[in-house]
Structures are given as structure tokens and as C-alpha cells.
C-alpha positions as CSV (number, residue, x, y, z in Angstrom):
1,M,21.0,228.3,173.8
2,M,18.2,226.3,175.0
3,Q,16.4,224.4,172.2
4,S,12.5,223.7,173.1
5,M,10.7,220.3,172.0
6,E,7.7,221.3,170.3
7,Q,6.3,217.7,170.3
8,E,3.0,216.8,172.3
9,P,3.9,216.8,176.1
10,Y,4.5,213.6,177.6
11,D,2.1,212.2,179.8
12,I,4.8,211.4,182.5
13,A,8.5,212.5,183.0
14,V,10.3,210.5,185.5
15,I,13.5,212.0,187.1
16,G,15.8,209.4,188.1
17,G,17.4,206.2,186.5
18,G,17.5,204.0,189.7
19,V,15.6,201.0,190.4
20,N,12.3,202.9,191.2
21,G,12.4,205.5,188.4
22,C,12.8,202.7,185.8
23,G,10.4,200.7,187.5
24,I,7.7,203.5,187.3
25,A,8.8,204.3,183.7
26,R,8.1,200.4,182.7
27,D,4.9,200.2,184.6
28,A,3.4,203.4,182.9
29,A,4.6,202.7,179.5
30,G,2.8,199.3,179.8
31,R,-0.3,201.2,180.9
32,G,-0.4,203.4,177.4
33,A,1.4,206.5,178.9
34,S,4.0,208.6,176.9
35,V,7.0,208.5,179.3
36,L,10.1,210.3,179.3
37,L,12.9,209.4,181.9
38,F,15.8,211.4,182.9
39,E,19.0,210.3,184.3
40,R,22.1,212.7,185.0
41,G,24.6,209.7,184.8
42,D,24.3,206.1,183.7
43,L,21.3,204.0,184.8
44,A,21.9,202.5,188.3
45,Q,25.0,204.5,188.7
46,G,23.9,205.4,192.6
47,T,22.4,203.5,195.1
48,S,20.7,200.9,192.8
49,S,24.1,199.4,191.9
50,A,25.5,199.8,195.6
51,S,23.1,197.1,197.2
52,T,24.0,193.9,198.9
53,K,22.5,192.2,195.8
54,L,19.7,190.4,197.7
55,I,15.9,190.0,197.0
56,H,14.9,189.4,200.7
57,G,12.2,190.3,203.2
58,G,14.8,191.6,205.7
59,L,14.7,189.2,208.5
60,R,16.3,191.7,211.0
61,Y,13.3,194.2,210.3
62,L,11.2,191.7,212.3
63,E,13.1,193.1,215.4
64,H,11.9,196.4,214.6
65,R,8.4,195.0,214.3
66,A,8.2,196.2,210.8
67,F,6.1,193.3,210.0
68,G,4.2,195.2,207.2
69,L,7.4,196.0,205.4
70,V,8.7,192.4,205.9
71,R,5.4,190.8,204.4
72,E,5.4,193.1,201.6
73,A,8.9,192.4,200.5
74,L,8.6,188.4,201.1
75,S,5.4,188.6,198.9
76,E,7.7,190.1,196.0
77,R,10.6,187.6,196.3
78,E,9.2,185.1,194.2
79,R,7.3,187.4,191.9
80,L,10.5,188.9,191.1
81,W,12.2,185.6,190.5
82,R,9.4,184.5,188.2
83,I,9.7,187.6,185.8
84,A,13.6,187.6,186.0
85,P,15.2,184.1,186.4
86,H,18.2,185.0,184.6
87,I,19.2,187.8,186.9
88,I,17.4,186.6,190.2
89,H,18.3,183.3,191.9
90,P,17.3,181.4,195.1
91,M,20.0,181.3,197.6
92,R,20.1,179.4,201.1
93,F,21.6,181.6,203.8
94,V,23.4,180.0,206.9
95,L,22.4,181.9,210.4
96,P,24.8,180.4,213.1
97,W,23.5,180.9,216.7
98,V,25.9,182.8,218.8
99,P,25.9,182.2,222.6
100,G,25.4,185.4,224.4
101,L,23.4,187.1,221.4
102,R,20.0,186.6,220.2
103,P,18.5,183.6,221.9
104,R,17.7,180.3,219.7
105,W,14.1,180.5,220.6
106,L,14.1,184.0,219.2
107,L,15.9,182.9,215.8
108,R,13.4,180.1,215.5
109,L,10.5,182.2,216.3
110,G,11.8,185.0,213.6
111,L,12.4,182.3,211.0
112,F,9.1,180.8,211.6
113,L,7.3,184.1,210.8
114,Y,9.7,184.5,207.9
115,D,8.8,181.3,206.3
116,H,5.2,182.0,206.7
117,I,4.0,185.7,206.5
118,G,4.9,186.4,202.7
119,G,3.4,183.6,200.8
120,R,6.4,181.6,200.1
121,R,5.9,178.8,197.8
122,A,8.6,177.8,195.5
123,L,11.4,178.5,197.9
124,P,12.4,175.8,200.4
125,P,11.7,176.3,204.2
126,T,13.9,176.8,207.2
127,E,16.0,173.9,208.6
128,A,17.9,173.5,211.6
129,I,21.7,172.2,211.1
130,D,24.7,171.4,213.1
131,L,27.6,173.4,211.8
132,R,29.9,170.4,213.1
133,H,28.5,168.1,210.9
134,H,27.5,170.2,207.9
135,R,29.6,171.6,204.7
136,A,28.7,175.1,205.6
137,G,30.5,174.5,208.9
138,D,33.9,173.7,207.0
139,P,35.3,177.2,206.4
140,L,34.3,178.5,209.8
141,G,36.3,178.7,212.9
142,P,36.1,176.5,216.0
143,G,33.0,177.0,218.4
144,F,30.1,176.9,216.1
145,G,27.2,174.3,216.4
146,P,23.4,175.0,216.2
147,A,22.4,177.2,213.0
148,Y,19.7,177.8,210.6
149,I,19.5,177.7,206.8
150,Y,16.7,179.9,205.4
151,S,15.9,181.1,201.8
152,D,16.1,184.3,200.2
153,G,17.3,185.6,196.8
154,W,20.2,187.0,195.0
155,V,20.0,189.7,192.3
156,D,22.1,191.4,189.7
157,D,21.0,194.9,190.8
158,A,22.3,197.1,188.0
159,R,20.9,194.6,185.4
160,L,17.5,194.8,187.3
161,V,17.6,198.6,186.7
162,I,18.7,198.1,183.0
163,L,16.3,195.5,182.1
164,N,13.2,197.6,183.4
165,A,14.6,200.7,181.4
166,R,15.0,198.4,178.3
167,D,11.3,197.2,178.7
168,A,10.1,200.7,179.2
169,A,11.8,201.6,175.9
170,D,10.3,198.9,174.1
171,R,6.9,199.9,175.0
172,G,7.5,203.4,174.0
173,A,9.5,205.1,176.6
174,D,12.1,207.7,175.8
175,I,15.1,207.0,178.2
176,R,17.7,209.9,178.4
177,T,21.0,209.1,180.1
178,R,23.5,211.6,180.8
179,T,20.7,214.2,180.8
180,E,20.3,216.3,183.8
181,V,17.1,218.2,185.0
182,I,18.6,221.7,185.9
183,R,15.2,223.6,186.2
184,L,11.5,222.5,186.4
185,E,8.4,224.6,186.8
186,R,4.5,224.6,186.2
187,I,3.8,226.8,183.2
188,D,0.3,226.9,181.5
189,G,-1.0,223.7,182.9
190,L,2.3,221.6,182.2
191,W,5.4,221.0,183.7
192,S,8.5,222.7,181.9
193,L,11.6,220.5,182.2
194,E,15.0,222.1,181.3
195,S,17.6,219.6,180.6
196,R,21.3,219.8,179.9
197,T,23.7,217.1,178.5
198,P,27.6,216.8,179.1
199,D,28.2,218.7,175.8
200,G,26.4,221.5,177.1
201,S,23.5,221.4,174.7
202,E,20.1,222.3,176.6
203,T,16.6,221.2,175.7
204,C,13.3,222.1,177.1
205,F,10.7,219.2,177.6
206,R,6.9,219.6,178.4
207,A,5.1,217.0,180.7
208,R,1.6,216.6,182.1
209,S,3.1,215.1,185.4
210,V,6.6,214.6,187.1
211,V,7.8,211.7,189.2
212,N,10.6,212.6,191.5
213,A,12.5,209.4,191.9
214,T,16.0,210.8,192.6
215,G,16.4,208.6,195.7
216,P,18.9,210.4,198.1
217,S,18.3,213.9,196.2
218,V,14.6,213.7,196.4
219,L,14.7,216.7,198.6
220,A,17.2,218.6,196.4
221,L,15.0,218.2,193.3
222,L,12.0,219.5,195.3
223,D,14.0,222.8,196.2
224,R,14.8,223.0,192.3
225,A,11.2,222.8,191.4
226,H,10.5,225.7,194.2
227,Q,8.5,223.2,196.0
228,P,10.3,222.8,199.8
229,S,9.2,219.9,201.9
230,D,9.2,219.7,205.7
231,R,9.9,216.1,205.3
232,L,13.0,214.7,206.8
233,M,15.2,212.3,205.1
234,R,18.0,210.3,206.7
235,L,21.0,209.4,204.5
236,V,22.6,206.1,205.5
237,R,25.6,204.7,203.6
238,G,26.0,201.1,203.3
239,S,29.5,199.8,202.3
240,H,30.9,196.6,201.1
241,I,33.9,194.7,200.3
242,V,34.8,191.9,198.0
243,V,37.7,189.4,198.7
244,P,38.9,186.3,197.0
245,R,36.6,183.3,197.6
246,L,36.3,182.3,201.5
247,F,34.5,179.1,200.8
248,D,33.9,176.4,198.1
249,H,30.1,176.1,198.7
250,D,26.9,177.8,197.1
251,F,25.4,178.9,200.7
252,A,25.6,182.4,202.2
253,Y,26.0,183.6,205.5
254,M,24.3,186.0,207.7
255,F,26.4,186.7,210.8
256,Q,25.4,188.2,214.2
257,L,27.6,190.8,215.5
258,P,28.1,191.7,219.3
259,D,27.0,195.3,218.6
260,G,23.6,194.0,217.5
261,R,24.1,194.4,213.9
262,I,24.3,191.7,211.2
263,I,26.5,191.3,208.0
264,F,26.4,188.9,205.0
265,A,29.1,186.8,203.2
266,I,27.8,185.9,199.7
267,P,29.3,183.8,197.0
268,Y,30.1,186.5,194.2
269,E,30.9,185.9,190.6
270,S,32.4,182.5,191.0
271,D,35.7,183.5,192.5
272,F,34.8,186.1,195.3
273,T,33.0,186.6,198.4
274,L,30.9,189.8,198.9
275,I,30.6,191.2,202.4
276,G,28.5,193.8,203.9
277,T,27.1,196.0,204.8
278,T,27.6,199.0,207.1
279,D,25.0,201.6,208.3
280,R,26.6,204.6,208.9
281,D,24.7,208.3,208.6
282,H,26.1,210.0,205.6
283,D,26.7,213.7,205.4
284,G,28.9,213.9,202.4
285,G,28.5,214.5,198.6
286,L,26.6,212.0,196.4
287,D,28.7,212.0,193.3
288,R,31.3,209.5,194.5
289,V,30.4,207.6,197.4
290,A,33.1,205.6,198.8
291,A,33.6,203.1,201.8
292,S,35.8,204.6,204.3
293,A,38.9,202.9,205.7
294,E,37.1,202.7,209.2
295,E,34.3,200.8,207.2
296,I,36.3,198.5,205.4
297,A,38.4,197.6,208.6
298,Y,35.2,197.0,210.4
299,L,33.9,194.7,207.8
300,C,37.1,192.6,207.9
301,D,37.3,192.4,211.5
302,S,33.5,191.2,211.7
303,V,33.9,188.5,209.1
304,S,37.1,187.3,210.7
305,R,35.2,186.6,213.7
306,F,33.5,183.6,211.9
307,F,35.9,182.2,209.3
308,A,38.9,180.2,210.0
309,R,40.8,182.4,207.6
310,A,41.0,185.9,209.0
311,I,41.0,188.9,206.4
312,A,42.5,192.2,206.5
313,P,42.0,195.5,204.5
314,A,45.0,194.2,202.2
315,D,42.9,191.4,200.9
316,V,40.0,193.6,199.7
317,L,39.8,193.5,196.0
318,W,37.3,196.1,195.7
319,S,34.9,198.1,197.9
320,Y,31.9,200.1,197.0
321,A,29.1,201.9,198.9
322,G,25.9,203.8,198.2
323,V,23.6,206.1,200.2
324,R,20.1,204.8,201.0
325,P,17.7,207.6,201.2
326,L,15.7,206.4,204.3
327,I,12.6,208.3,205.9
328,D,13.8,209.8,209.0
329,D,11.6,208.0,211.8
330,G,13.6,209.4,214.7
331,S,15.5,206.0,215.0
332,A,18.7,206.6,217.4
333,R,20.6,204.0,215.1
334,P,20.6,204.0,211.4
335,E,20.1,200.5,211.1
336,A,16.9,200.8,212.7
337,A,15.6,203.3,210.5
338,T,12.5,202.1,208.4
339,R,13.4,200.8,204.9
340,G,9.6,201.7,204.1
341,Y,8.8,204.5,201.6
342,T,5.9,207.0,201.1
343,L,4.6,208.2,198.0
344,E,3.3,211.9,198.0
345,L,1.2,213.4,195.2
346,E,0.8,217.0,194.9
347,G,-0.2,220.0,193.1
348,E,-1.6,220.7,189.5
349,P,0.0,219.6,187.1
350,P,0.9,216.6,189.5
351,L,4.2,216.2,191.0
352,L,4.9,212.6,192.5
353,N,7.6,212.3,195.1
354,I,9.3,209.0,196.1
355,F,10.6,208.8,199.6
356,G,12.7,205.9,200.8
357,G,12.0,202.1,199.3
358,K,14.5,199.4,199.0
359,I,15.1,197.1,195.6
360,T,13.1,194.2,196.7
361,T,9.9,196.5,196.8
362,Y,10.5,198.4,193.5
363,R,7.8,196.4,191.6
364,H,5.4,197.0,194.0
365,L,6.2,200.7,194.7
366,A,6.1,201.4,190.7
367,A,2.6,200.1,190.6
368,E,1.3,202.0,193.6
369,A,2.9,205.2,192.1
370,V,1.4,204.7,188.7
371,D,-2.1,203.8,190.4
372,L,-1.8,207.2,192.2
373,L,-1.0,208.9,189.0
374,R,-4.0,207.5,187.6
375,Q,-6.1,209.7,189.9
376,R,-5.2,212.6,187.7
377,M,-4.7,210.8,184.5
378,P,-7.9,208.4,184.2
379,G,-6.5,207.4,180.8
380,L,-4.0,205.3,182.0
381,G,-4.6,201.6,182.1
382,S,-5.7,200.3,185.7
383,K,-4.3,196.7,185.5
384,D,-1.0,195.8,187.7
385,W,0.7,193.9,185.0
386,T,4.4,193.9,185.8
387,A,3.7,190.9,188.4
388,D,3.5,188.5,185.5
389,T,5.1,189.7,182.5
390,P,8.9,188.8,182.3
391,L,11.4,191.4,182.1
392,P,13.7,191.0,178.7
393,G,15.2,187.9,178.6
394,G,13.2,186.5,181.3
395,D,10.8,184.5,179.5
396,F,11.4,181.1,180.7
397,S,10.6,179.2,183.9
398,M,11.8,179.9,187.2
399,T,14.1,177.0,187.5
400,G,15.0,177.1,183.8
401,L,18.2,178.9,183.9
402,P,20.6,175.4,183.8
403,A,18.7,174.4,180.7
404,L,19.2,177.9,178.8
405,T,22.8,177.7,179.9
406,A,23.2,174.2,178.4
407,G,21.4,175.3,175.2
408,L,23.7,178.2,174.8
409,A,26.8,176.1,175.5
410,A,25.5,173.5,173.0
411,D,24.8,176.2,170.2
412,Y,27.9,178.1,170.8
413,P,30.5,175.5,171.7
414,F,33.4,178.0,171.0
415,L,32.7,180.1,174.2
416,Q,34.3,179.0,177.6
417,R,32.2,177.7,180.1
418,F,32.7,181.0,182.3
419,T,31.5,183.0,179.4
420,V,28.4,181.1,178.7
421,D,27.2,180.9,182.2
422,R,27.8,185.0,182.4
423,I,25.9,185.6,179.3
424,A,23.1,183.4,180.3
425,R,22.9,185.2,183.8
426,A,22.9,188.7,182.2
427,Y,20.7,188.4,178.9
428,G,18.8,185.1,179.4
429,T,16.9,184.3,175.9
430,R,18.0,187.5,174.6
431,A,21.7,186.5,174.6
432,R,20.6,184.9,171.0
433,I,19.9,188.4,169.8
434,W,23.4,189.3,169.7
435,L,25.1,185.9,169.4
436,A,23.0,185.4,166.5
437,D,24.4,182.7,164.1
438,A,28.0,183.0,165.1
439,S,29.9,179.9,164.6
440,H,33.4,180.7,165.5
441,P,34.7,183.5,167.8
442,G,36.0,185.6,164.8
443,M,32.3,186.2,164.1
444,L,31.9,188.1,167.5
445,G,34.5,190.8,166.5
446,E,37.5,192.0,168.4
447,A,38.2,190.2,171.8
448,F,38.9,192.6,174.6
449,G,39.5,189.6,177.3
450,H,37.6,187.4,179.6
451,G,34.9,186.6,176.9
452,L,33.8,190.4,176.4
453,T,33.6,191.0,172.4
454,E,32.9,193.6,170.0
455,V,29.5,192.3,169.1
456,E,28.7,192.2,172.9
457,L,29.9,195.6,173.5
458,R,27.8,197.2,170.5
459,H,24.7,195.6,171.7
460,L,25.5,197.2,175.2
461,M,25.8,200.5,173.6
462,T,22.9,200.2,171.3
463,Q,20.3,198.4,173.6
464,E,21.5,199.3,177.0
465,W,22.8,203.0,177.0
466,A,26.4,202.1,178.0
467,R,28.8,204.4,177.1
468,T,32.2,204.1,179.0
469,S,34.1,201.2,180.4
470,E,32.9,201.7,184.0
471,D,29.3,201.3,182.5
472,I,30.4,197.9,181.0
473,L,32.8,196.4,183.2
474,W,31.0,197.4,186.7
475,R,27.2,197.5,185.8
476,R,26.4,195.5,182.5
477,T,28.9,192.8,182.8
478,K,30.6,192.5,186.3
479,L,34.1,191.8,184.6
480,G,35.5,194.7,186.4
481,L,37.3,192.3,188.7
482,R,38.9,190.6,186.1
483,F,40.1,193.2,183.7
484,N,43.6,194.5,184.4
485,P,44.6,198.3,183.8
486,V,46.3,197.3,180.4
487,Q,42.8,195.7,179.3
488,V,40.7,198.6,180.5
489,A,42.9,201.1,178.7
490,R,42.5,199.2,175.4
491,L,38.7,199.2,176.2
492,D,38.5,202.9,176.6
493,A,40.6,203.5,173.5
494,W,38.1,201.5,171.5
495,L,35.2,203.4,173.2
496,E,36.7,206.5,172.4
497,A,37.2,205.6,168.9
498,Q,33.5,204.9,168.3
499,S,32.4,208.4,169.7
């Protein structure tokens, strides 16, 4: 039986709990709108937690003359670092020159542009090195000499989504996870949205506008709203692998491959190396996207061209894949398709469709989206406020993470160093909300392993919409690589007892 919500209609209903949807919800709530956000699964469950974990301009996009996109993304790097210094960190990338591929003058020119078109201020500039005399060359095989080191950023992508949702909720937004929109239509000047939860409960909501931020499902939602589009989308699968740590320093690598592509090798969670990504057209379903055996072998073979220690599929501890919803611009190769985005506002009451986008430009996209909605909803505030307002836990200086970590270590000396680092990087200043006045491990409740405790779990469930062990281990805490099956089963049993 359908339950109808008789309350005042929401100003904006956002469909999609990825980075764009949560970014729009946050921006709109901060401008005074009443916001309702639907996500049929967990926040960041799809593409937004399956990225290469980079805040970057996209150096390789310069080859495709996407100067506007690169400039926009580069201008966002330091803004995002400033508002979320706990989950976003600067990283230095080593780009070796490979004879027979891109000439050195082209690499120098590209990096010169990369340093100068995006308003870089705090990040260090490019420098030329010789890998034969630099520690970044130690783990590489023989034959590498000239190279360049340039700056970009690393991000905990899933937590970026969750913190945007948390801030939106703190500003009054209604965040409904595991709630699928099964029908939407225009009725009497409003949008009517029928939703369903996993237990079969159905509820009807009303809204003055709808934002379609469903990523790879953007066209499917339009069909559901009886608003078919002639726009073409290209679904491109990007796969990644994680292996035991391949090097003992903090540099990341960007490697050129003979097929014209590039891959990254990035330090990951202290003890691992993240390698990716592929670009393959995707024509399967979207519920459980996985890296294929062919893609895993490709990544292993590609990175083994560079490191002295070769890796094989048997070395892979974890693989993941996501589907990028790219605008189909007719590019022959998936990696050449634009990473830009298009916003289309149509009809009355308005429907705003988000086509394309990338994680680095989500904040700017959200600001543009809310500005567009203001054309139909003049009561919305006009200020682009998100560029200067910290995300939850990020209210400290861009370079203040070491001091924040040291403060937590001093105030909670019973926590292991690994756990202190993880908590600081996940929660920032908000770690103290749930650590509170704990003075010994017993005050944090039951321990589940690797520093995860009952108190933290309850915080994740009540404040961050976590429900399952997958939500907690792979998106909220990144402890999935460390938990063994027995520990996961114990966590599952505890969660089941709470429901």
C-alpha cells in the first residue's frame, strides 16, 4: 500500500547519492532550500567509490585539447584540499620518460601548462629528476633515467560523498538511503515521486523540482519519468587492482604505455599499492560491476613493465570497477571521450539532468546546478558558498593534519598509531565527537579488530547511514583489506543484532 506524505512539498528532490547528487544537496540546503535526497543503495555505492582516488586536472586530457576541463579541474584542487584537509592530501607523481613514446619536449610542455593554467598556489611545481639518482627510481627496473615529478591530490572518494551528505543533513536535508524512486510524474504543478524501501514499503513524496543525478542510470530515470532523451551516453568501465606495497616512499607514479594509455601506481592505506585504471566500454548491468580477468591481467602486465618486481593476478588482494557515465562525443577510443559534463534544465515543474562529470569537478558542478535551479526558484540564495566552507571535520588548516593527528595521539594514548592515523584521516576534528572523554579501550565498547570499536560503529550507523559490513569496511573505514572472514562474520552478527 502506498503511503502519501502530506507535508509541504520539498523544494528539490535529488535522485542519486553519488558525489554529484550529495554535492548538489549540500549546496542547495546551504542556500535555504528544503531538500530530499534518494539513494537506492548506500551512499557512494557505485561509481563515486570506484575512482582512482585522485583530485587532479587530468594531465592526459591536455592531449585531447580539453583545456577548459583541465583548467576547471585544476582550479578545484586546492579549493577541495582547503575544505577537506582530512580526506584530501597533496601527492607528488613521478612521470618517467619512455623512449619511443611521448617526446620529452611534449612532456615538458604539458607539465608547464599543467602548472600554470589552474591557479596553483600551495602545491609545489614540477621538477625534473634523474631516476638513476633519485629514491623514486629504486623500485623500478633498469633503463629509466629522465623523469618529472608533478603535483596532484589524493582523496578518500567515498568519504567525500558521505561528508557532503552529512553536511547537507546538518543543514536540514532529508537523506534517504536504500530508497528507490520507482515512479515520478508531474501532477498539478509538482513532481510526484513514488519510492520503495527494501522491506517493500512504498511512499509518495512531492517536490517543486527534481535533480536527476543518477550517473550511469541518467537515461533510465528519464525513461521512468516519461521524458525520453535523444542524448547519447557512453558507459566506460574503469577497473583497479590493489596489491601488497610495491615501494616504501610516498611518491605515486604515472606510467605511459605503448598503447597510448597511462596507468597510475599509488600508495594506498599504508601497506598496499593501488593500480589503475582501464577504459573499456561497458554494456552489462550496473548493480555489480567488477573488473574482468582480462583487465586484471592487463593492469598486472602493464605495471610489471616498470617495477623490478613483476606482479601477476595471483598477487591481487582486491579489485574493483566503476562505470563512468561519459557524454558520447564520438571518440573512437574510450579514454578519449570527454570527462566534461552538461546540465540540462527542462519542463515545468523543472527537471535538471546531470550528464557526465568527474569527482574533481563535483563542487563546481553542484554550484552551477543550483544556480540553474534559481532561474525557476528565485527564493534560493545566490551565494556560491561551498568553496570556502569546510566539510564536516575539515575545519583546520590545509597543512594541519599532522598536528591534528598528534593531538589525538596525545589525548587518546591507548589507541594504536595506525588507528589514530586512520581516525584523523577519516573524521578530522569530528573524531572527538565519538571518542569523547574515553580514557581507556573499554570505554569504546566491543572491539572488532584493527581499531574498529562499537562506539565508532554506532557513530557510523547514526551519523553516516551505514547499515552493512560492506558499508563500514569498504566505504566508511577502508578496513576491508585487513578484516579476515571470521572478523567479518562477527561484525555481521553484531549488525544483525542491532536491526
